[in-house]
N, C-alpha and C positions, 0 to 999 in steps of 0.2 A: 504494498500499498502506499504509495504519495504523499503528502501532505504540504500545505502550503507552510513556504519558509518563512511566512510571516506569522500567520496564526498555524491553528493544528488543523484546518478543515482537510480531509481527505479528498483523494481523485474519485473516489465517489458519491461527493457532495452530486446534487442533481444542478446540473448546466453551470458547472464549474468550469471554470480555464483558467489556466496560468501560463503568466508572460515568461519573458527570455530567461528570469531568473525566480522562476517558479515561486511567485506573489503569485494571488486567486484574485478573479474577479471580484469576490467579496470582500477583500481590501481594499480592491481598490477604489470601489463605492462608498465603503463607510464613512462616514461623519459620527465623531467624536458625540456622545450626550450631554448636554449642556442642563445644567443642574439650575434651577432658579433660586435655590437657597435659602435656608433656617429664616432668614428675617422676613423673605417673603412665607413662608410657614405660619412663623410666630405670627403677622399680622392677620394673617387668615383664619387661622383656629380662636384668635383674641374677636374677632368679627361675628363670629357661629358660637362663642360664650352667649347660654340662654338662662339668665338667672332663676327666671320662672315657671322653667322645664326642670323636668328630670334626668334629662339627657341632651351632652352637648353634640355628641355624634355618636356614630356606627363605627367598628371594623370588624367584619367578616374576619376568622381565626379557624386556619386548619389542621393547626395543629403542627406544619411546617414554622423552619426558622424566622422566614420571612414577615411571616403574618402576626406567629408571637411577641418578636420584637415589636412590628408597629402598633401591636397593642400594652408594649412597655410606654415604649416612650408617649403614648397618647396620656395613659393615665396615670404614670408616674414622673415623665419629667417635666409633659406640659401643662399636670395637671386638669383634662379635661374630663367631664364627666361620660363616661362610655359606655356602652350597651355594644357588647360583644353577641357577634352571630356565628353560628356553624353550622354548616351543612350535614346533616350524620350522614354521609355513605358509606354505604352496606360494606363497600372493602377498602372501610381506612385501615392502616394500622396499629392495632391497637395503643399505641405507647403514641401515636397524634391525639386519639382520646382523648388519653390520659394528662398532654402536654394540654390540650385543652383547657379541661377542668383545672389543671391545677394553677394555669395563671390567672384563670378568671378568680380562683379565691384565693390566689397572693393578694393581687392586685386590687381586689373588694369590687371586682364590678359586677353587673347581672350579666346574666348568658342565656340565651335563647338558641335551642337547636331545633333544628327542622330537618325531616325527612322523610321522605313520597312514600304517598298513600299506597297501597296493597304490591307491594312491591314492585312497583314503578320504575325503577332504577335498575333492579337485577333483570328485569322482563324486557328493559329497553336494551341494556347491555347486550344480554344473551343472541334476541333480536339481531341488532345492528352486527354484531361480529360476525354472528352468524352469516349474514347478506352479504360480507367481504372476504368471507370464506369461499362465497361460490364464486366470484369475483375478484380476485387481488389487485387491490390500488395502492401503494405507498401512500397516495394522497391524500385517503380515504379514511385512511386510521386514527386521526382524531376524530369520524364522525360516531365511534363508538361510545365516545364521552360523554355523548349528546343531554342525556339524564344530570350531568354534574353542570352543565351550564343553566339550568332551571335552579339553582343555585341565587343568581341574580335577582330573578321576579319573586324571587320570598323573598330575598334580604329587601328590598324596594318597599315588599309590600309590608312589611314589620317598621322600617323608618315610616312610611306614612303614616302606619298605625301609631306610632310612639311620637310624631310630629317633630320629627328628625330630618335635618336640614343638612348636614354632611355627613358625607359616608367615606373614609380612609381607609385606602385597602393598602397590602403588602405588597402589591407588585413590584418588580423592578423591573427597569427597561429593559436588561438584556434576557428576559426568557422570550420574548418574540421570537419566534425561529423561522431564521429566514429561508430556510431551507425548505418549509411546508410550501410556506409563500411561493417560489421559485416551482412547484411542484405545479402547480395550479396558472399561476400567470407570467410573465417575462418582464414585468415593469418594473420598474426601480421605485418606491413608494415611501417616503420618508414619513408622512402623516401617520400616525398610529391609528386613525376610525378610517381612514381611506383604506390604508392595506388591512384589518378589518373588512372592511366594504366587500374590497376586492379580490382577495380568501373566500369571502362566500358565492360571492357567485361563479368563481371554478368549480366549489366543492357540487354546489348546484349543477354544475354543465357533469361533473363526474358522476354523480351518483344518479342519475337522470338513464346513463347506460346500464345501470344494475336494478331491475325493477323491485329485486329485492328487497332493496331501503323501501320502497313504496308499502310497507305493509297497514293495513288500515288500521288498525291500534297501536304502531309509532311513530307514522306521519305527522298528528300533531305533536308529539313529543319533540320530533326533531325541529319540527319549524318552529314551536315556541325554543325551542334548544338555540337555536340560530338567531334567533329575536332578541334574545337575553344572552347569547354568546359569552359576555363582558359587561363591565360596567360602561362602558362605550357602543356597545354594538345599540340597535336603533331602535327596541323594545325597552331597555334600558334609560336609554336618554328620554324616551315620551314618554314611558309611565312613571318615568321617576323626574320626571324635567323642573320641579320645584327642588329635587334635591342634590345640592354639590358634588361632585363625587371627585376625591383628589386619590394620587400614589406617592405615600410618602419619598418612596426612592425617585420621586421626581423634583422632590426636593433637596434632599439629604442624599451626599454618596453613599452607594450600598459598600460596604466594609463588612467582609464577612469573618473579620476576625473577632470585630467591634461584637457584631450580633451573637452569634455565636458565644463568648465570655460572658455578655449581658446576663442572655437567656438563660443560660448554665446556672451562673453563680444566684441572678438575683430569683429566679423562678424555676429552677432544678429540671432545664428542659433536657429532654433526651431524644436521640435517634435510635431507629433498631439497627444497633453493631454489626448482627449476619449481611448488612447489602454495603458496609465499608465506604457511603456516602449522609451527608444531608440535607441536598437538592432531592426534591419530592420522592423521598422515603414513606409520604404520609400516607399515599394512597397506593395499596397491591397492583392497581390494573396497572401501576410504572412500569411495573416489570413484563407485563405484557407488553407494554408498548415499544418497550428496549427492545423486546426478544423481535417480535415484528419488524422495526424500521432494523434492528441490528441484519435479519435475515435477508431483507428486503434492498436495503441500501448500500449496508454496509459500513452505517455509524448512525449513533444515537442523538435525541436532544443538547446532550453534553456538548459532543463534541461544538456545535453550532454554540451552545453560551460561553464554553472557554477560549472558543475562537475569538467573541467579540471581548471576554476581558482579558484577554490578549493584548487586543489593540487599542483597550482603553487606559494600557497600562498598568490594570489592576492585578493580573496577573502573571509570572515572567511562563513564554511558551515551554520551557523545559518542565515547569508547574506544571502547566496544562496536559504534557503529554505523558507524566508520570501520573498525574490523578486519570485520563481518562486509561492508560492500561488500568488501573485497578477498580474504575467506577463503572468501567462498563461491560463490567462480569456480567454475565447474564444468569439468568437464577430458573430453570426448567421447571424446579419441583414449584416454587410459589407458581409461578402460571397455571400450572395442572393443579393445583389447590385453587386457586381462582375459579377457574373452568371447573372448576369437581361441583366449586358452590354454587356457580351459576346454572348446573346442572346441563352442560355443555361434555361434550363427546373429544377429553382433550388429547385423546389419540387423531383423529379428525383433523385438529387444529396445525398438530404438528408435522402429519402428514403434507399439510400443503404448501409448507417450507422445504420438504424433502423433495419437491417437484421444481421447485425453481432453481 
């Protein structure tokens, strides 16, 4: 495998090209992220402090490191009165659930947990993954997580109920996976909203080639899932039009060492040591996606993330390569456990990749 000499993207990355020095086109088109700064964040938070209300803001928390740190910052550092909300993903790692409850207790913030009724998440995951297996397409791997996207509908609904006007998420700007966009579009788009919209249209075109996705029971969830795919999606913007939605790491630099140090020391946060990584350990379906991406494309979302961190100067290229060697390890036993839990034939899943 050949990797970019500047970042770490491999030659299996969709639509990658290298110049005479071995530098990839992703590097050439990359623009460093411009943070808004803590002063702007403090000014915004002060504007949303509401003495007559129970809560100043809402923070979604998954139990992962970034969302836990965001809750810590809002409640402890900035003194915001926070309502924490958690999507109770049936495939959550138990340690992430423990992290959520522990953080809420230690920070003395209210916590509301949301779960889809009548095993809606499990049924959706099974149906959509089975559809993918009938006609595998790397661009459509994220579709199996459509049920997770509904969390933003419920979060906004809760915010409206409690008259909360500010939602602060822990998404970081480097998690937007560039190769997913390249799989469905040739456009180079810097604007995140346009990026999301462009991707959705590409996904719609690809799913139209596989009628298995359009099961009557799952189609409404797919549509709603992409209307509320994240806090910037059109459904989230319309339904939550009176709710200001921001990302902590649009204002403050993402510093992994500080994040892990603080949440570990102050909130006893922990990850599952089995996976030798802290990024996205909170959902076991990550192991399924890693397996699908690696077998289909020869990389995972971590390759894209660490490539960005190298370009930003946050991580040395050598460090990124060392981490990828360790963290891109596949866990077929966890994949089998997830599929068995979902009532699927794991052997049929693995056979799909033996044919490729």
